[in-house]
C-alpha positions in Angstrom: -68.2 8.5 -15.4 -66.3 9.9 -12.4 -68.0 10.7 -9.1 -66.2 14.0 -8.7 -64.3 16.7 -10.7 -61.3 18.3 -9.1 -60.7 21.8 -10.7 -57.1 23.0 -10.5 -56.7 26.6 -11.5 -53.2 27.3 -12.8 -50.9 30.2 -13.6 -47.2 29.5 -13.9 -47.5 26.1 -12.1 -45.4 24.1 -14.5 -43.1 22.9 -11.8 -46.0 21.7 -9.6 -48.7 20.5 -12.0 -47.6 16.9 -12.5 -47.1 16.2 -8.9 -50.5 17.7 -8.0 -52.4 15.8 -10.6 -50.6 12.5 -9.6 -51.4 13.1 -5.9 -55.2 13.8 -6.7 -55.5 10.7 -9.0 -53.8 8.5 -6.5 -55.9 9.7 -3.6 -59.2 8.7 -5.3 -59.5 6.7 -8.5 -63.2 7.9 -8.8 -62.3 11.5 -9.6 -61.4 13.4 -12.8 -59.3 16.6 -13.0 -60.0 19.8 -14.9 -56.9 21.9 -15.2 -57.9 25.5 -15.9 -54.8 27.4 -17.3 -54.9 31.1 -17.5 -52.4 31.5 -20.5 -49.3 30.7 -18.3 -46.2 32.1 -19.9 -44.0 29.3 -18.3 -45.6 26.5 -20.4 -48.1 25.1 -17.8 -50.8 24.9 -20.5 -48.5 22.8 -22.8 -47.6 20.5 -19.9 -51.3 20.1 -19.1 -51.9 19.0 -22.7 -49.2 16.4 -22.3 -50.9 15.1 -19.1 -54.1 14.7 -21.0 -52.5 12.4 -23.4 -51.2 10.3 -20.6 -54.4 9.9 -18.5 -58.0 10.1 -19.7 -59.1 11.4 -16.3 -57.3 14.7 -16.8 -58.9 17.4 -18.9 -57.7 20.9 -19.6 -59.3 24.3 -20.3 -57.2 27.0 -21.7 -58.3 30.5 -21.0 -56.8 33.8 -22.4 
């Protein structure tokens, strides 16, 4: 279990999301990330789902 949860709210952040997640995870291996996507039309939510598959410390919440 992680010691902290970093919540990253997103809307149209496809270009930035992967870099942000990598930076957070590298900064402290004890944290998990929760990406909260508000139905981004640019595909941010789909990218977040891909990141979840790559790293178990990343989670995503899709909001309408």
